[in-house]
KOLBAVO-730555 format. One record per residue (C-alpha): residue number from 1; z, y, x. Coordinates in pm, 1 decimal, m for minus. Layout:
residues N
(NUM,(Z,Y,X))
...
***
This chain:
residues 532
(1,(m739.5,1587.8,3832.1))
(2,(m805.0,1616.0,3492.7))
(3,(m872.3,1942.3,3330.6))
(4,(m944.5,2137.0,3064.9))
(5,(m1329.8,2017.1,3040.9))
(6,(m1208.7,1639.5,3003.2))
(7,(m1327.0,1560.3,2666.1))
(8,(m947.2,1522.8,2545.9))
(9,(m994.4,1528.9,2152.6))
(10,(m1284.4,1245.3,2169.1))
(11,(m1032.9,1055.0,2376.3))
(12,(m729.2,1093.0,2160.4))
(13,(m948.1,994.7,1844.4))
(14,(m1121.8,693.0,1979.0))
(15,(m901.0,597.2,2236.4))
(16,(m656.4,425.4,1953.2))
(17,(m995.7,298.7,1805.3))
(18,(m1131.9,137.5,2053.9))
(19,(m794.7,m41.0,2153.8))
(20,(m765.3,m192.8,1794.4))
(21,(m1094.1,m403.5,1896.6))
(22,(m912.0,m546.4,2134.8))
(23,(m616.1,m668.0,1892.5))
(24,(m803.9,m991.3,1810.0))
(25,(m808.4,m1131.0,2174.2))
(26,(m453.9,m1062.7,2207.1))
(27,(m300.6,m1448.1,2232.8))
(28,(m4.9,m1390.5,1981.7))
(29,(123.6,m1648.2,1744.7))
(30,(443.5,m1475.2,1606.9))
(31,(322.6,m1110.6,1642.6))
(32,(559.9,m1030.6,1905.5))
(33,(299.4,m932.5,2153.2))
(34,(77.8,m763.5,1922.3))
(35,(340.5,m531.4,1817.5))
(36,(460.7,m429.5,2166.4))
(37,(64.9,m390.2,2237.0))
(38,(m6.7,m135.5,1914.4))
(39,(333.1,43.5,1976.6))
(40,(243.0,128.0,2385.5))
(41,(m98.0,268.7,2239.8))
(42,(33.5,473.2,2000.1))
(43,(291.9,613.4,2287.7))
(44,(m24.5,665.2,2501.7))
(45,(m217.7,854.8,2250.0))
(46,(65.4,1049.2,2168.7))
(47,(159.9,1129.9,2502.6))
(48,(m217.9,1252.4,2549.1))
(49,(m209.9,1492.4,2262.3))
(50,(132.7,1664.6,2378.1))
(51,(14.8,1683.8,2718.8))
(52,(m350.0,1827.4,2617.1))
(53,(m163.8,2085.9,2393.4))
(54,(91.3,2199.1,2602.3))
(55,(m129.6,2255.8,2881.4))
(56,(m459.2,2370.5,2755.5))
(57,(m386.5,2532.0,2424.4))
(58,(m402.5,2917.7,2402.6))
(59,(m126.8,2996.4,2095.6))
(60,(m224.7,3345.1,2055.8))
(61,(m574.1,3244.4,2041.8))
(62,(m677.2,3171.8,1629.4))
(63,(m1019.5,3042.6,1729.2))
(64,(m1134.4,2694.3,1757.7))
(65,(m1044.5,2567.7,2139.2))
(66,(m1068.2,2261.2,2312.0))
(67,(m1394.0,2205.3,2120.3))
(68,(m1649.9,1934.8,2211.1))
(69,(m1972.8,1912.6,2116.8))
(70,(m2229.0,1657.4,2159.4))
(71,(m2557.6,1539.7,1986.0))
(72,(m2515.3,1246.3,1741.5))
(73,(m2823.3,1205.6,1537.5))
(74,(m3130.3,1511.5,1684.5))
(75,(m3325.7,1436.4,1394.2))
(76,(m3043.7,1604.6,1149.9))
(77,(m2913.8,1822.0,1414.3))
(78,(m2605.6,1621.3,1344.6))
(79,(m2377.8,1651.4,1611.4))
(80,(m2026.1,1519.2,1735.0))
(81,(m1803.8,1846.7,1716.2))
(82,(m1451.2,1843.0,1708.9))
(83,(m1205.5,2064.2,1822.3))
(84,(m851.9,2232.3,1716.9))
(85,(m704.3,2565.2,1585.5))
(86,(m327.8,2698.6,1493.1))
(87,(m420.9,2507.9,1145.4))
(88,(m495.7,2150.7,1270.6))
(89,(m276.8,2108.1,1594.8))
(90,(46.3,2100.6,1399.5))
(91,(m107.6,1814.1,1133.6))
(92,(m256.5,1621.7,1509.6))
(93,(87.4,1640.8,1638.9))
(94,(247.2,1517.9,1279.9))
(95,(m16.2,1209.6,1281.0))
(96,(60.1,1119.4,1646.8))
(97,(421.5,1130.7,1574.0))
(98,(468.2,978.0,1235.3))
(99,(195.7,675.5,1309.9))
(100,(361.2,597.1,1661.9))
(101,(705.4,582.3,1472.9))
(102,(530.9,372.7,1177.2))
(103,(436.3,119.5,1442.1))
(104,(777.5,63.1,1521.2))
(105,(904.3,55.1,1149.8))
(106,(616.9,m238.5,1095.6))
(107,(835.0,m426.1,1321.8))
(108,(940.9,m697.7,1046.9))
(109,(558.9,m752.5,946.1))
(110,(511.0,m1134.3,1033.9))
(111,(204.5,m1200.6,785.6))
(112,(m136.3,m1168.3,937.9))
(113,(8.4,m929.6,1219.2))
(114,(m303.1,m882.2,1425.6))
(115,(m467.1,m794.8,1133.9))
(116,(m224.9,m542.4,1026.6))
(117,(m194.3,m368.7,1379.0))
(118,(m561.3,m349.6,1375.3))
(119,(m557.2,m140.6,1100.8))
(120,(m265.9,81.6,1167.4))
(121,(m469.0,165.7,1525.1))
(122,(m750.5,220.8,1354.4))
(123,(m622.6,438.3,1080.0))
(124,(m485.6,622.3,1403.2))
(125,(m787.2,766.7,1535.8))
(126,(m961.5,807.2,1187.9))
(127,(m684.9,1034.2,1087.7))
(128,(m623.4,1244.1,1342.4))
(129,(m1031.1,1267.5,1349.3))
(130,(m1014.0,1434.6,949.0))
(131,(m796.3,1724.1,1107.2))
(132,(m1033.8,1769.3,1428.7))
(133,(m1410.2,1738.0,1355.1))
(134,(m1582.9,2049.3,1266.7))
(135,(m1897.1,1902.9,1106.7))
(136,(m1905.7,1837.4,724.7))
(137,(m2077.0,1532.2,761.6))
(138,(m1817.2,1409.2,1003.2))
(139,(m1560.3,1503.5,802.6))
(140,(m1691.3,1335.6,515.7))
(141,(m1741.8,998.7,742.2))
(142,(m1330.5,1041.2,866.6))
(143,(m1208.5,1092.5,508.3))
(144,(m1402.6,802.9,359.5))
(145,(m1325.6,602.4,684.0))
(146,(m969.8,634.9,678.2))
(147,(m957.8,487.8,302.3))
(148,(m1045.1,180.2,392.0))
(149,(m726.8,54.6,631.7))
(150,(m520.4,197.8,348.4))
(151,(m693.7,3.0,86.9))
(152,(m658.8,m319.7,263.8))
(153,(m279.8,m227.0,382.9))
(154,(m188.5,m195.4,m0.5))
(155,(m384.6,m505.1,m84.1))
(156,(m281.1,m730.0,188.0))
(157,(68.8,m646.3,243.9))
(158,(211.5,m481.7,m85.1))
(159,(414.9,m590.8,m364.1))
(160,(356.8,m769.7,m682.5))
(161,(97.9,m561.0,m835.9))
(162,(m62.4,m447.7,m469.9))
(163,(m425.6,m581.0,m626.5))
(164,(m384.7,m257.8,m939.7))
(165,(m231.8,m15.3,m701.1))
(166,(m500.7,m59.9,m425.1))
(167,(m783.2,m64.9,m638.7))
(168,(m619.0,241.3,m818.8))
(169,(m642.9,409.2,m485.8))
(170,(m969.3,343.7,m386.0))
(171,(m1144.8,446.1,m713.1))
(172,(m924.7,765.9,m719.8))
(173,(m989.1,854.2,m358.8))
(174,(m1381.8,727.5,m304.6))
(175,(m1496.6,897.2,m622.0))
(176,(m1335.5,1211.2,m581.0))
(177,(m1444.6,1233.9,m200.9))
(178,(m1803.6,1218.7,m341.6))
(179,(m1792.1,1605.0,m442.1))
(180,(m1700.8,1644.5,m66.4))
(181,(m2068.4,1519.7,29.4))
(182,(m2230.8,1696.6,m286.9))
(183,(m2038.6,2026.4,m157.7))
(184,(m2134.3,2009.9,176.8))
(185,(m2481.1,1911.6,140.3))
(186,(m2531.0,2209.4,m110.4))
(187,(m2368.7,2453.6,149.2))
(188,(m2552.1,2316.4,412.8))
(189,(m2911.0,2389.2,265.9))
(190,(m2783.5,2720.9,126.1))
(191,(m2990.9,3012.2,283.0))
(192,(m3255.0,3029.3,554.1))
(193,(m3067.7,2798.9,754.2))
(194,(m2951.1,2424.4,769.5))
(195,(m2628.6,2360.4,922.1))
(196,(m2347.7,2136.4,879.3))
(197,(m2114.3,2326.3,1144.9))
(198,(m1793.0,2426.4,996.1))
(199,(m1756.4,2755.2,1148.7))
(200,(m2122.1,2855.4,1102.0))
(201,(m2065.2,2747.0,719.4))
(202,(m1774.3,2975.6,689.6))
(203,(m1982.3,3258.1,803.5))
(204,(m2306.8,3260.9,551.6))
(205,(m2314.5,3498.7,274.5))
(206,(m2297.7,3276.7,7.4))
(207,(m2331.4,3416.7,m367.5))
(208,(m1982.9,3398.1,m578.7))
(209,(m2149.9,3212.0,m806.1))
(210,(m2226.0,2948.4,m588.9))
(211,(m1892.8,2992.4,m410.9))
(212,(m1706.5,2896.7,m728.9))
(213,(m1918.3,2547.5,m801.5))
(214,(m1865.4,2461.3,m451.8))
(215,(m1480.6,2576.3,m449.3))
(216,(m1390.1,2359.7,m765.0))
(217,(m1588.7,2033.0,m610.7))
(218,(m1362.6,2067.5,m335.6))
(219,(m1052.5,2121.4,m519.0))
(220,(m1123.9,1818.4,m721.1))
(221,(m1152.3,1562.9,m409.0))
(222,(m818.4,1761.3,m256.3))
(223,(m615.6,1760.7,m557.5))
(224,(m640.5,1395.8,m561.4))
(225,(m541.0,1353.2,m191.4))
(226,(m264.4,1658.0,m184.9))
(227,(m213.2,1563.3,m510.8))
(228,(m183.4,1761.1,m766.1))
(229,(m130.9,1667.4,m1139.4))
(230,(m275.3,1568.8,m1351.4))
(231,(m509.1,1381.4,m1053.2))
(232,(m181.4,1228.9,m881.6))
(233,(m117.9,901.7,m1055.3))
(234,(m243.1,652.2,m799.6))
(235,(59.4,835.3,m577.8))
(236,(329.7,634.3,m756.9))
(237,(155.5,325.6,m766.2))
(238,(88.6,356.0,m426.4))
(239,(428.0,409.3,m329.4))
(240,(548.1,153.5,m576.9))
(241,(349.1,m142.2,m373.1))
(242,(365.1,m21.2,m22.4))
(243,(548.3,m154.2,289.4))
(244,(781.0,92.8,458.0))
(245,(496.1,166.4,730.6))
(246,(236.8,234.0,493.8))
(247,(503.6,476.1,305.4))
(248,(512.6,678.8,603.7))
(249,(154.4,715.7,668.1))
(250,(104.5,808.2,280.0))
(251,(372.7,1071.7,254.4))
(252,(368.3,1201.1,605.8))
(253,(14.2,1231.3,705.8))
(254,(m264.7,1154.4,410.7))
(255,(m84.6,1367.4,159.3))
(256,(m149.0,1640.0,424.4))
(257,(m517.0,1594.9,460.8))
(258,(m558.2,1761.5,95.2))
(259,(m325.9,2086.8,174.0))
(260,(m539.6,2105.8,551.2))
(261,(m880.2,2080.0,365.7))
(262,(m756.5,2308.4,69.8))
(263,(m732.9,2571.2,348.5))
(264,(m970.7,2498.2,579.6))
(265,(m1284.6,2452.2,309.9))
(266,(m1139.6,2636.2,m17.0))
(267,(m1035.0,2916.7,145.7))
(268,(m1128.8,2961.5,513.6))
(269,(m1502.9,2891.6,365.9))
(270,(m1489.1,3048.4,28.3))
(271,(m1303.0,3332.4,55.7))
(272,(m1427.8,3492.7,m266.5))
(273,(m1419.1,3175.9,m497.1))
(274,(m1037.4,3146.5,m352.0))
(275,(m951.3,3502.3,m486.7))
(276,(m1058.4,3413.1,m816.5))
(277,(m903.8,3054.1,m823.3))
(278,(m558.8,3156.9,m676.6))
(279,(m391.8,3211.1,m994.2))
(280,(m472.8,2858.0,m1117.6))
(281,(m334.6,2709.4,m767.5))
(282,(m17.2,2893.3,m838.3))
(283,(15.1,2774.5,m1179.8))
(284,(m63.3,2407.0,m1079.6))
(285,(188.8,2436.7,m819.7))
(286,(442.1,2539.1,m1066.4))
(287,(354.5,2253.0,m1260.9))
(288,(379.6,2033.5,m987.4))
(289,(704.7,2139.0,m877.5))
(290,(881.4,2107.1,m1228.7))
(291,(708.8,1850.9,m1396.2))
(292,(751.4,1601.5,m1088.3))
(293,(1080.5,1680.6,m1042.4))
(294,(1141.8,1609.9,m1412.8))
(295,(964.5,1295.8,m1425.0))
(296,(1163.6,1176.9,m1107.4))
(297,(1492.8,1193.9,m1295.4))
(298,(1331.6,931.6,m1536.4))
(299,(1249.6,680.0,m1273.7))
(300,(1458.3,337.0,m1235.6))
(301,(1243.6,231.5,m971.9))
(302,(1371.0,388.2,m613.1))
(303,(1004.4,402.4,m479.2))
(304,(834.9,557.2,m766.3))
(305,(1136.6,810.6,m745.0))
(306,(1095.9,960.5,m429.9))
(307,(692.3,926.9,m457.9))
(308,(706.0,1185.3,m768.5))
(309,(1000.6,1402.5,m532.8))
(310,(720.8,1375.1,m273.5))
(311,(461.7,1548.8,m571.2))
(312,(716.9,1806.9,m652.2))
(313,(746.9,1935.1,m299.7))
(314,(361.0,1938.7,m253.1))
(315,(325.3,2218.2,m531.6))
(316,(494.4,2471.7,m267.9))
(317,(195.2,2390.0,m62.5))
(318,(m67.6,2540.2,m305.4))
(319,(181.2,2817.5,m421.4))
(320,(183.7,2955.0,m44.3))
(321,(m213.3,2875.5,m18.6))
(322,(m233.9,3129.6,m286.8))
(323,(m11.3,3379.9,m194.8))
(324,(m240.1,3603.0,m2.6))
(325,(17.0,3676.6,242.1))
(326,(61.9,3509.9,631.9))
(327,(447.5,3472.4,534.6))
(328,(333.4,3247.2,237.0))
(329,(44.1,3055.9,420.3))
(330,(247.7,3033.2,715.0))
(331,(541.2,2857.0,500.3))
(332,(233.0,2644.3,320.3))
(333,(171.0,2510.7,670.8))
(334,(542.1,2461.1,760.9))
(335,(605.0,2300.0,434.3))
(336,(341.9,2024.9,522.7))
(337,(479.9,1916.4,872.4))
(338,(834.3,1947.6,700.4))
(339,(749.5,1712.2,436.5))
(340,(557.2,1473.3,644.5))
(341,(920.2,1436.0,844.0))
(342,(1126.0,1428.6,534.1))
(343,(898.0,1211.2,358.1))
(344,(813.5,949.6,600.6))
(345,(1207.0,919.9,666.2))
(346,(1281.5,877.6,338.6))
(347,(1052.4,617.4,200.8))
(348,(1158.4,411.4,593.0))
(349,(1484.3,395.0,429.8))
(350,(1337.9,282.2,109.6))
(351,(1209.0,m21.4,281.6))
(352,(1543.2,m68.1,473.7))
(353,(1722.8,m62.0,153.5))
(354,(1483.6,m306.3,m29.5))
(355,(1477.4,m548.5,279.6))
(356,(1866.6,m592.9,192.1))
(357,(1897.8,m576.1,m155.8))
(358,(1600.9,m742.5,m258.6))
(359,(1527.3,m500.5,m546.0))
(360,(1407.2,m126.7,m605.2))
(361,(1539.8,m90.8,m981.2))
(362,(1847.6,132.0,m948.5))
(363,(2017.6,m24.3,m1206.7))
(364,(2053.6,m327.8,m1025.8))
(365,(2237.9,m140.8,m720.6))
(366,(2559.0,m0.5,m668.5))
(367,(2859.4,18.8,m445.0))
(368,(2679.9,m83.8,m146.2))
(369,(2796.2,204.7,74.8))
(370,(3131.6,8.6,223.9))
(371,(2851.6,m231.8,310.2))
(372,(2608.8,m6.2,486.4))
(373,(2767.6,289.3,579.1))
(374,(2547.5,377.0,880.2))
(375,(2273.5,358.7,644.2))
(376,(2463.2,597.3,361.8))
(377,(2511.0,831.7,627.4))
(378,(2115.4,848.7,715.5))
(379,(2041.6,814.9,338.6))
(380,(2316.2,1144.2,277.8))
(381,(2113.7,1329.0,614.7))
(382,(1759.8,1279.5,502.9))
(383,(1822.5,1351.5,106.1))
(384,(2012.1,1670.3,214.6))
(385,(1683.9,1774.3,415.3))
(386,(1460.9,1653.1,127.4))
(387,(1661.9,1905.8,m126.6))
(388,(1625.6,2202.5,103.3))
(389,(1950.8,2205.2,248.4))
(390,(1985.7,2542.3,530.5))
(391,(1931.3,2439.0,861.0))
(392,(1682.0,2168.3,783.2))
(393,(1313.4,2233.6,809.7))
(394,(1239.8,2221.8,390.1))
(395,(1465.9,2532.8,347.5))
(396,(1288.8,2734.6,625.8))
(397,(926.8,2634.7,483.8))
(398,(1019.0,2666.3,136.4))
(399,(1186.5,3030.4,190.5))
(400,(846.1,3149.6,377.1))
(401,(669.5,3060.1,51.2))
(402,(927.1,3196.4,m178.1))
(403,(946.4,3537.4,7.1))
(404,(577.7,3532.7,117.8))
(405,(473.8,3501.9,m269.2))
(406,(761.1,3754.6,m452.5))
(407,(597.3,4031.1,m181.3))
(408,(257.5,3971.4,m235.3))
(409,(81.7,4268.3,m349.5))
(410,(m215.8,4049.8,m496.4))
(411,(m26.4,3989.7,m835.9))
(412,(145.5,4177.7,m1094.4))
(413,(527.2,4188.2,m1056.2))
(414,(574.9,4014.9,m1380.3))
(415,(361.7,3706.6,m1289.7))
(416,(541.2,3714.6,m955.0))
(417,(889.6,3718.8,m1069.2))
(418,(794.2,3445.0,m1391.3))
(419,(667.5,3215.8,m1066.4))
(420,(984.2,3255.2,m840.4))
(421,(1184.9,3191.7,m1139.3))
(422,(1004.6,2874.8,m1216.4))
(423,(981.7,2773.9,m875.1))
(424,(1375.3,2821.7,m885.4))
(425,(1401.8,2573.3,m1116.7))
(426,(1225.7,2331.4,m939.8))
(427,(1446.8,2365.0,m630.6))
(428,(1762.8,2331.3,m867.7))
(429,(1627.3,2002.6,m1032.1))
(430,(1609.3,1886.5,m675.0))
(431,(1948.5,1824.5,m568.4))
(432,(2032.6,1681.9,m870.7))
(433,(1804.7,1398.8,m866.3))
(434,(1827.4,1340.5,m509.8))
(435,(2241.1,1328.3,m536.8))
(436,(2200.5,1132.3,m824.2))
(437,(1995.8,853.4,m645.4))
(438,(2259.2,864.4,m356.6))
(439,(2534.5,804.1,m646.2))
(440,(2336.5,488.5,m800.9))
(441,(2257.3,314.3,m482.0))
(442,(2591.9,374.3,m250.7))
(443,(2864.8,501.9,m492.5))
(444,(3026.0,325.4,m842.3))
(445,(3078.2,m3.2,m932.9))
(446,(2988.8,m288.4,m699.8))
(447,(2733.5,m486.3,m807.1))
(448,(2863.9,m856.1,m699.6))
(449,(2537.2,m1035.2,m636.1))
(450,(2438.0,m728.9,m372.3))
(451,(2784.5,m673.3,m213.4))
(452,(2814.8,m1055.0,m142.2))
(453,(2500.1,m1107.8,m7.5))
(454,(2516.1,m1256.2,332.0))
(455,(2183.2,m1012.9,441.0))
(456,(2350.0,m695.5,314.8))
(457,(2411.9,m594.1,697.3))
(458,(2406.3,m246.0,807.4))
(459,(2148.3,m42.7,991.3))
(460,(2023.0,m219.0,1328.8))
(461,(1954.3,m2.0,1617.5))
(462,(1560.6,10.2,1608.7))
(463,(1640.4,178.7,1223.0))
(464,(1835.8,425.8,1372.6))
(465,(1633.7,507.2,1640.0))
(466,(1365.0,584.1,1381.9))
(467,(1559.3,806.6,1150.6))
(468,(1714.5,962.4,1444.9))
(469,(1338.6,1065.4,1588.3))
(470,(1262.3,1233.0,1284.2))
(471,(1580.8,1384.7,1263.2))
(472,(1547.4,1564.6,1568.5))
(473,(1239.7,1794.9,1437.7))
(474,(1396.4,1838.9,1116.6))
(475,(1681.1,1984.0,1232.4))
(476,(1513.1,2149.2,1533.9))
(477,(1269.5,2316.7,1311.1))
(478,(1548.3,2424.7,1050.4))
(479,(1758.3,2586.1,1338.1))
(480,(1472.0,2741.7,1536.4))
(481,(1133.3,2765.4,1301.2))
(482,(972.0,2924.3,1563.9))
(483,(923.9,2631.5,1795.4))
(484,(650.0,2508.1,1505.5))
(485,(523.5,2841.1,1376.2))
(486,(412.0,3017.9,1696.0))
(487,(128.7,2767.3,1701.4))
(488,(m22.9,2896.3,1383.3))
(489,(73.6,3209.7,1391.2))
(490,(m231.5,3384.2,1504.7))
(491,(m468.8,3176.0,1252.0))
(492,(m261.6,3242.9,954.4))
(493,(m265.9,3591.1,1028.0))
(494,(m640.2,3571.4,1101.5))
(495,(m715.4,3365.7,754.3))
(496,(m500.8,3606.0,583.7))
(497,(m719.7,3928.5,663.6))
(498,(m993.7,3724.4,545.9))
(499,(m862.9,3640.8,209.9))
(500,(m741.6,3939.0,155.4))
(501,(m1081.0,4122.5,224.9))
(502,(m1215.5,3952.3,m68.8))
(503,(m964.3,4104.9,m315.8))
(504,(m1099.0,4452.1,m434.4))
(505,(m767.8,4580.9,m478.5))
(506,(m638.1,4437.1,m109.8))
(507,(m955.3,4513.5,49.0))
(508,(m896.8,4703.7,406.3))
(509,(m522.9,4646.2,337.5))
(510,(m300.9,4427.5,616.6))
(511,(m35.0,4197.9,442.0))
(512,(305.0,4278.7,528.5))
(513,(562.4,4079.5,440.3))
(514,(930.1,4038.8,542.4))
(515,(978.2,3924.5,882.5))
(516,(1188.8,3610.7,840.4))
(517,(1252.7,3581.4,1199.6))
(518,(1139.6,3840.7,1423.8))
(519,(1113.1,3846.0,1780.9))
(520,(1301.0,4135.0,1849.2))
(521,(1632.7,4204.5,1615.4))
(522,(1598.1,4477.1,1364.5))
(523,(1786.4,4775.0,1340.1))
(524,(1861.2,5034.7,1066.7))
(525,(1623.7,5281.5,1166.3))
(526,(1344.4,5001.4,1200.0))
(527,(1430.4,4887.6,861.8))
(528,(1405.0,5193.3,716.9))
(529,(1055.1,5255.9,875.8))
(530,(898.4,4920.5,771.9))
(531,(1015.1,4994.8,416.6))
(532,(878.2,5340.8,427.1))
***
């Protein structure tokens, strides 16, 4: 019987990668066999992830669990070290879930299906490695290796400008990744001991000036992936040319790597520098929210409109990371998971709509709601989730960030008021451009060339299943957020205390944000006592 000592994480990472090596040898002419093979591998790996975490993960323990460490390159004291905590576990679950659905979304792919699913499976393991490795050199390699499948998926299966988009993606991300390597080496050789272990690096007593340089280097790399304006321009181009399954991976997982790394390395390893950079992160988050929302208004290309919407929503992540409250940080993690689900659903629907209309230009759409009632219903539901309708995961995540930052004593009251008001402007803009998006696609005068086209058919069962599978956690988290927040509460509380200890005015004080989801009902005396 398999126990906690079984190398669960190593298996979860290497199983899809090893399975991808057998794809070229599968006898298959039309791609029907290989797509079932890839889907089954994805389902098995996701099932193992759920089983291992459910049986062997302790929610109350904020430290690294399921830790595995094996000698890799003894001469350099490099080790294969993997583990999960409350920060990485939700994102590993998200990766397994979204990637498996993306393989099902790739059902219509007929161009080089073997190579396509080989890249998808290899990327599966690489993405999980980014969230689980505990060695900086391993992290850099995993970060770099997952770029190759994305580049090829864009360059081969993308749209008309796929070469431009793929080249821009690889240049932005590969060049920015060099900052990770330089910072990792500098931190490893800092002080009397040389180590690449993340926990050992976080424990080093680094001078503030040194931390600031390292923080800036990491921030450049992760600002590209998150993305943070002005290092965002690769994303609309990549989304503009990608296919639906690649969209789902970009929006659902790759952007979350930037947010995860920003918390794991910038905040956790360099808390002193984080206290200095935090106000800048808040300002950058506000710029992301408002600028990207306004830019989304001007987009007439459906893919680019949703891409800028993604950039806008990720602004809440940076604000939550810089809030110095466990509620705000918890909201940032929840926003990453929530946006991963919602972004994947919207981009899948973009692909489904394009398959029928053969256009991405909103000016060429209109009046297709009567022909595609099921797709219209799915679009409406997912758009409402994206605009943070109460009862959906996006509402809970953004509310937690709002309240967490508004109650933070790390900033002056005027600054907090200004930030909350500006963020609220972005929240107001979001439903305007999303609902107008629905109007232009499904309402208005009919485009006779579209509505009379024989391929303008409604959603098929496979498409309904994918959207249904994504909506279950979106609504489930929205109605009962504790199902997810309990996974990482211990970690966010621990990390918040570490961050607050590096702010002179907060040192020794514990964050006391409003309990939005208390385990016990609050009565009037309890509320009065909490306020005192």
